[in-house]
N, C-alpha and C positions, 0 to 999 in steps of 0.2 A: 764486709767480708771481701777479700781481694781475689779476682780472678786468676787462675793458673793459665799461663800461655803454653800452649802445645807447640812442638817444633821449633824451639828456639834455635837462634843462629849460632850457638856454641858448637854445634857439630851436626852431622847428618842424623836424620830421623831414624829411630830403630826400625829395622827391616827394609829400609831404603835401599835403592841400587848402589848409591854412593857408599853406604855402609858396607855393602857386600864387597865392593871394589876394594876398599880400604882393608877389609878383613882378609881377602885372599886375591891380591892383584894378579898373581900368577894364573889362578884358576879363571879369573876374569879375562885375561889376555888369551888363555887356551880356549875358552868358550868362543870368542870372537873369531878365532882362526878356524875352529871346527864348523862353525856356521858357514864360513866361506867355503870350506872344502866340501860341504854337502851340496853345494850348487855347481861343483865341477873342480877339476884339478886347478891348482894355483901354484905359482912360482913362489919361491922365498921372497923375492923382491915385491911381489904383488901383495903378500901378506905383511911385510914390513910397512908398506904404504898405508894399509888399512889400520894397522895398529897405531901408526903415527897419528893418523887423523882422529883416532879415538883417544888420543893423548895418553897412550900407554908409554910407561917408562922405557927407554931404549934398552936398558939393561934386562929388564924383565922380558921385553920382546925378544931379545937374543936368547935368553934361556929357553923360552917357549918354543921358539923356531928351531933351535938346535936339537931340542927333543923330538919335534915332529920330523926333522930330517933323520934323526937316528932310527925312528920306527918307519921310515919309508912313507910317511903320509905326505911328505913334500919331498919331490925328487926332480930337481931342475933338468937333469940329463934326460930322463924318461919323458918328462913334459916336452921338452924341445923337440926330441925324436918324433914323437907323435904329432906335434904341431907342424913340423916341416912336411911330414907326409900329407896331413890333412889340408894344408893351406895350398900346397903345390897341386894335389890331385882334385881338389874341389873347386878352388878359385884360380888355379893356374898361375899363382904368384912366383916370381923369380927368386932365386937365392938371395939376391940383395934385399928384396922386399921383405921376405920371410925373416932375414937376419936382423933388419931394422926393427921389426915387430917384437922379435924376442928380446932385443936389448931394450925396448921400451917397457918390457914386463920385468926387467931387472936381472935377466940372464947374463951371466958374465960372457966376455968375448971367447974365452976358451971353450965353454959349453956349446956356445953358438956355433963356433967353427967345427967342432966334433959333430954336432947334429947335421950340419949342413953338407958334411962330407958324404952323407948317405944319399944325397941327391946328385945323381950323376949328371955332368954338364951336357951329355948328349940327350938325356931325358929332358933337360931344360929347354934345349933347342927343338926338340920335338914337340913340346908343349907349346911353345911359341908358334911354330907352323900350324898346329891344331886350332890355336886360338884365332889366327888369322883366317884360316879356312872356314871357320864357322861364321865369320862376319863378311866374307867375300860376297855372298849373294845379296845381303842387305844393302851393300854399297855399289852394286853393279851398275846402277843408273847414274851414278856420279862420275864427274870428270876425273881423270887419272890423277891429277893433283890433289884433289879434294880426297879421293879415296886413300891415297898415300898418307896424307896428313892425319886422317881419322884413324887409320889402322895402326900407324906408328904411335899415335897419341894413346891408343888403347893398350898397346904393349908397354908403353912408358909408364902409364899408371899402375901397372902391375909390376914395375921395378926392372924391366929388361933394358939393358944398356941401348943407346942410341944407334950404335953401329950395327949390333945384332938385329935390332928391330928393323932398320932399313933394309938389311939384307934379306931378312925373311919376307918382308912385304914385297920387295922388288922380285924375288923369285916366285912368289905366289901370283903376282900380276903377269909376269912373263909366261908362267905355265898356263895361266887362263887365256892369254892371247895365242899361245901355240895351239891350245886346244880348239880355239875358234877357227884358227886357219885349217887344222885338220878337218873339222866339221864342214867347213866351206869346201875343201878339195873333195870331200866324200860326197857332199851334195852335187857338186859339179860333175863328179864321175857317174853318178846315178843319172843326172840329165843326158849325158852322153849315151849311156846304156839304153835308156828310154827312147831317145831319138833313133838310135840304130835299130831297135826292136821295131819301131813304128814303120821305119822305112822298109824293113824286111817283110812287113806284113801287108804293104800296099800291094 
């Protein structure tokens, strides 16, 4: 009596995931996207990358993604606006750095530009000043050249242009020196007042 082989290579086994994919590839692609969206907002480009890695047919991926856009489950403009606010306020990133990150997530140049319009250039400069101010005390014992290099490097890593970084750091260092001079004059003034008071009390 010959034995019957189960799970022959002629096709996917009944009830297998491969069979489900073949039965409804659109539903399979949609499930992949929805699982991604349960973990947080995603751009269309990010979902396209995930579907491509899962070997989803590009035409099917386009159909599913178009539908998700239609029902506002995927909205690159809203994602980008929130992303700009979050990355600038929490990490102090510059417009340039945020734009690069959004493009890396598949957002178009047009949408990136519109989102970055919400970040005022004056706010960006103020953030650069605040970032330097927070690091000034930690570098106070270093030589001026070393402090300048470290502070400018910190701003550069956050995407700030070299010219702006140098100007912000220079202004911070000059302000600190002026403050030290004022403190010195104040202490010298106290010494004079104390000396005069001592002489009057003799």
